[in-house]
C-alpha positions in Angstrom: 11.4 -16.5 36.3 11.6 -12.8 37.1 15.3 -12.8 36.2 14.5 -14.2 32.7 11.6 -11.8 32.2 13.8 -8.8 33.2 16.6 -10.0 30.9 14.1 -10.5 28.0 12.6 -7.1 28.5 16.0 -5.4 28.3 16.5 -6.5 24.7 12.9 -7.0 23.3 11.4 -4.4 21.1 14.5 -2.2 20.8 14.3 -1.5 17.0 12.1 1.4 16.2 12.4 0.6 12.5 10.4 -2.6 13.0 7.3 -1.0 14.4 7.6 1.8 11.8 7.6 -0.8 9.0 4.5 -2.7 10.3 2.7 0.6 10.9 3.2 1.7 7.3 2.0 -1.7 6.1 -1.2 -1.6 8.3 -2.0 1.9 7.2 -1.5 1.0 3.5 -3.8 -2.0 3.8 -6.5 0.0 5.7 -6.3 2.8 3.1 -6.8 0.3 0.4 -9.7 -1.5 2.1 -11.7 1.7 2.4 -12.4 1.8 -1.4 -13.6 -1.8 -1.5 -16.9 -0.8 0.2 -17.8 1.4 -2.8 -19.6 -0.9 -5.3 -20.4 0.1 -8.9 -24.2 0.3 -9.4 -25.6 -2.8 -11.1 -26.6 -2.3 -14.8 -29.9 -4.2 -14.3 -32.8 -1.8 -14.2 -30.8 1.2 -15.5 -32.1 2.2 -18.9 -31.5 6.0 -19.1 -28.9 8.6 -18.2 -31.1 9.9 -15.5 -31.4 6.5 -13.8 -27.6 6.1 -14.0 -27.1 9.5 -12.4 -29.6 8.7 -9.7 -27.8 5.4 -9.0 -24.5 7.2 -8.8 -25.9 9.8 -6.4 -27.1 7.0 -4.2 -23.5 6.3 -3.5 -23.0 9.8 -1.9 -22.9 8.5 1.7 -20.3 5.9 0.8 -18.2 8.3 -1.2 -18.4 10.9 1.6 -17.4 8.4 4.3 -14.5 7.1 2.0 -13.1 10.6 1.8 -13.6 11.2 5.5 -11.8 8.0 6.4 -9.0 8.6 3.9 -8.4 11.9 5.7 -8.7 10.3 9.1 -6.0 7.7 8.3 -3.8 10.4 6.7 -4.1 12.6 9.8 -3.2 9.8 12.2 -0.4 8.3 10.0 1.1 11.8 9.9 0.7 12.1 13.7 2.4 8.8 14.3 5.2 9.6 11.8 5.7 12.9 13.5 6.2 11.2 16.8 8.7 8.7 15.4 10.8 11.6 14.0 11.7 12.2 17.7 11.4 8.7 19.1 14.8 7.0 18.6 14.6 4.3 21.3 11.9 1.8 22.2 11.1 -1.2 24.4 8.6 -4.0 24.5 5.9 -2.0 26.2 6.1 0.9 23.7 5.9 -1.6 20.9 2.7 -3.1 22.3 1.2 0.4 22.7 2.0 1.0 19.0 0.4 -2.4 18.1 -2.8 -1.5 20.0 -2.8 1.8 18.1 -2.6 -0.2 14.9 -5.4 -2.5 16.1 -7.7 0.6 16.2 -6.4 1.7 12.8 -7.4 -1.7 11.3 -10.9 -1.2 12.6 -11.5 2.0 10.6 -12.5 0.2 7.4 -15.3 -1.5 9.4 -16.6 1.6 11.1 -16.4 3.4 7.7 -18.5 0.7 6.0 -20.9 0.7 8.9 -21.4 4.5 8.7 -21.8 4.4 4.9 -24.4 1.6 5.2 -26.3 3.3 8.0 -25.6 6.9 7.3 -28.8 8.3 8.7 -28.5 6.8 12.1 -26.8 8.6 15.1 -25.4 5.4 16.4 -23.2 4.9 13.3 -21.8 8.4 13.7 -21.2 7.7 17.4 -19.4 4.5 16.5 -17.2 6.2 14.0 -16.4 9.0 16.5 -15.4 6.3 19.0 -12.9 4.9 16.5 -11.4 8.4 16.1 -11.3 8.9 19.9 -9.5 5.6 20.4 -7.0 6.5 17.7 -6.2 9.8 19.5 -6.1 8.2 22.9 -3.6 5.5 21.8 -1.5 8.1 20.0 -1.4 10.2 23.2 -0.5 7.2 25.4 2.2 6.3 22.9 3.8 9.8 23.1 3.4 10.0 26.9 5.1 6.7 27.5 8.0 7.5 25.1 8.5 11.0 26.6 8.4 9.9 30.2 10.8 7.0 29.7 13.4 9.0 27.9 12.9 7.6 24.4 12.4 11.0 22.8 15.5 12.6 21.5 15.0 16.4 21.3 17.4 19.3 21.9 16.8 20.5 25.5 15.9 24.0 24.4 13.0 22.6 22.3 12.0 19.7 24.5 9.2 21.4 26.4 7.7 23.2 23.4 7.6 20.0 21.3 6.1 18.0 24.1 3.4 20.6 24.6 2.7 20.9 20.8 2.3 17.1 20.4 0.0 16.8 23.4 -2.1 19.8 22.6 -2.6 18.9 19.0 -4.1 15.6 20.0 -6.3 17.0 22.8 -7.6 20.0 20.8 -8.4 17.8 17.8 -10.3 15.3 19.9 -12.4 18.0 21.5 -13.2 19.4 18.1 -14.1 15.9 16.8 -16.4 15.3 19.7 -18.2 18.6 19.1 -18.6 17.8 15.4 -19.9 14.3 16.2 -22.6 15.8 18.5 -23.8 17.8 15.5 -25.3 14.5 14.2 -28.3 15.3 16.3 -28.8 18.3 13.9 -27.7 16.5 10.7 -25.5 13.6 10.0 -24.3 15.3 6.8 -23.4 18.5 8.8 -21.5 16.4 11.4 -19.4 14.6 8.7 -18.7 17.8 6.8 -17.5 19.5 10.0 -15.2 16.6 10.8 -13.8 16.7 7.3 -13.3 20.5 7.6 -11.4 19.9 10.9 -9.2 17.4 9.2 -8.4 19.6 6.2 -7.6 22.5 8.5 -5.3 20.4 10.6 -3.6 18.9 7.5 -2.8 22.3 5.9 -2.0 24.1 9.2 0.3 21.3 10.1 2.1 21.7 6.7 2.6 25.4 7.2 3.7 25.0 10.7 6.3 22.4 9.7 7.7 24.8 7.1 8.0 27.6 9.5 9.2 26.0 12.7 10.4 22.5 11.7 8.5 21.2 14.8 5.9 18.5 14.4 2.9 19.5 16.5 
């Protein structure tokens, strides 16, 4: 039995393109599902412009969490894509790590809806932060496994710098997300706005860094 398992493991999960394809599909579905939680206010009971404006303003938590989660998925899709720019080989274990990462990705529409529905509770912010933490953890494990097993193809002169940049980007971001999540004990709105600010900063800093160095952090 061990012989057959070893033989199977030698050829299973070799095509990186397969996991990239399913990753794009899962991210696309998750991004689409986010908006489905935003419902148009019912017309019943709305008689004036002021009442309509008030009904729209009541959607603020859901609109805010939608934008937050769209940014979250964009950040982690970019992070995974950056890794696969250097990962040219794979195996069965790396595929399963990637699939567990996608499992956490697919949970984000739920934690987003939960946060939007219970915006004033600290637990909902904590649950959302846990989702972000697991995304970062799985992405870190994914890179660590690929790097240590020789699946990363990088010029030797840049190998150490790229490895450090990928790891530190994830670690630093997660520390900042945790600090922002703790601000919910001051204000949930403040906590969410800070997380969004972190994401916007990372997105634009990443873009500038890519242009200057051609290295994905």
